C-alpha positions as CSV (number, residue, x, y, z in Angstrom):
1,M,113.9,120.7,175.6
2,R,117.7,120.5,175.8
3,W,117.9,120.2,172.0
4,A,116.1,123.5,171.6
5,W,118.6,125.3,173.8
6,W,121.4,123.6,171.9
7,L,119.9,124.8,168.6
8,L,119.4,128.3,169.9
9,A,123.0,128.4,171.2
10,W,124.4,127.5,167.8
11,L,122.1,129.8,165.9
12,A,123.0,132.7,168.1
13,L,126.7,131.9,167.8
14,G,126.4,131.8,164.0
15,L,124.6,135.2,163.9
16,G,127.2,136.7,166.3
17,L,130.0,135.5,164.1
18,I,128.3,136.9,161.0
19,G,127.8,140.2,162.9
20,I,131.6,140.6,163.2
21,A,131.8,141.2,159.5
22,L,128.4,142.6,158.7
23,P,127.8,146.2,159.9
24,G,124.4,146.7,161.5
25,L,124.2,143.1,162.9
26,P,125.3,143.1,166.5
27,T,127.8,140.6,167.7
28,V,127.8,140.9,171.5
29,P,124.1,140.3,172.2
30,F,124.2,137.1,170.0
31,I,127.3,135.8,171.7
32,L,125.8,136.4,175.2
33,L,122.6,134.7,174.1
34,S,124.6,131.8,172.8
35,A,126.4,131.4,176.1
36,Y,123.1,131.6,178.0
37,A,121.5,128.9,175.8
38,A,124.6,126.8,175.7
39,A,124.7,126.7,179.5
40,R,121.3,125.0,179.3
41,G,121.8,122.9,176.2
42,S,125.5,122.2,175.6
43,Q,128.0,122.2,178.4
44,R,130.8,121.5,175.8
45,L,129.9,124.7,173.8
46,H,129.4,126.7,177.0
47,A,132.9,125.6,178.2
48,W,134.4,126.5,174.8
49,L,132.7,130.0,174.8
50,L,134.0,130.7,178.3
51,G,137.5,129.5,177.4
52,N,137.6,131.5,174.1
53,P,140.2,134.3,174.4
54,H,137.9,136.7,172.5
55,F,134.5,135.9,173.9
56,G,135.3,134.4,177.3
57,P,136.2,137.6,179.2
58,M,133.1,139.4,177.8
59,I,130.8,136.6,178.8
60,R,132.3,136.2,182.3
61,D,132.0,140.0,182.9
62,W,128.4,140.0,181.8
63,Q,127.5,136.9,183.9
64,A,129.2,138.2,187.0
65,H,128.4,141.9,187.0
66,G,126.3,142.7,184.0
67,A,129.4,144.6,182.9
68,V,130.4,145.7,179.4
69,S,134.0,146.9,178.6
70,R,134.6,150.5,177.7
71,R,136.1,149.4,174.4
72,A,132.9,147.5,173.5
73,K,130.8,150.5,174.4
74,W,132.8,152.8,172.2
75,L,132.8,150.2,169.3
76,A,129.0,149.6,169.6
77,T,128.3,153.4,169.7
78,A,130.5,154.0,166.7
79,M,128.9,151.2,164.7
80,M,125.4,152.4,165.5
81,S,126.4,156.0,164.5
82,V,127.8,154.8,161.2
83,S,124.7,152.7,160.6
84,G,122.5,155.7,161.5
85,V,124.3,157.9,158.9
86,F,123.9,155.3,156.2
87,M,120.2,155.0,157.1
88,L,119.7,158.7,156.8
89,V,121.3,158.7,153.4
90,F,119.7,155.5,152.0
91,A,116.6,154.6,153.9
92,P,113.2,156.3,154.0
93,R,113.3,159.2,156.4
94,V,110.7,157.9,158.9
95,S,112.2,154.4,159.0
96,A,115.7,155.9,159.5
97,L,114.5,158.2,162.3
98,I,112.7,155.4,164.2
99,T,115.7,153.1,163.9
100,I,118.1,155.9,165.0
101,A,115.9,156.6,168.0
102,C,116.0,152.8,168.9
103,M,119.8,152.8,168.5
104,A,120.0,155.9,170.7
105,A,118.0,154.2,173.4
106,V,120.3,151.1,173.2
107,A,123.4,153.3,173.4
108,L,122.0,155.1,176.5
109,W,121.2,151.7,178.1
110,L,124.7,150.4,177.2
111,W,126.6,153.4,178.6
112,R,124.7,153.0,181.9
113,R,126.0,149.4,182.3
114,P,128.9,148.9,184.7
115,E,132.3,148.5,183.3
116,R,134.7,145.6,183.7
117,H,136.1,145.2,187.2
């Protein structure tokens, strides 16, 4: 079963890295999933993620307190807003409204998370 966790960790990390450049694909949830899976399938990858200057603090805050930094909250909200506007312009109206409602629910949940201590 360890190989499945290893594979999930690398797949999630890859998707998270792609999400840095691709609007609409979230980065943070995939990095957190990668850390979770790596803790079960690859201690080396898990140690690298925790030691990474970009990902490490975010992962440690999440693992310790379920916390998300205020900067990450604002960035996620802004990206969801931009994506929502694009969807209203380019996607079928019903699909856009359903997706925007889902993004609003995610934003509400995100802003209710504690912030970094």
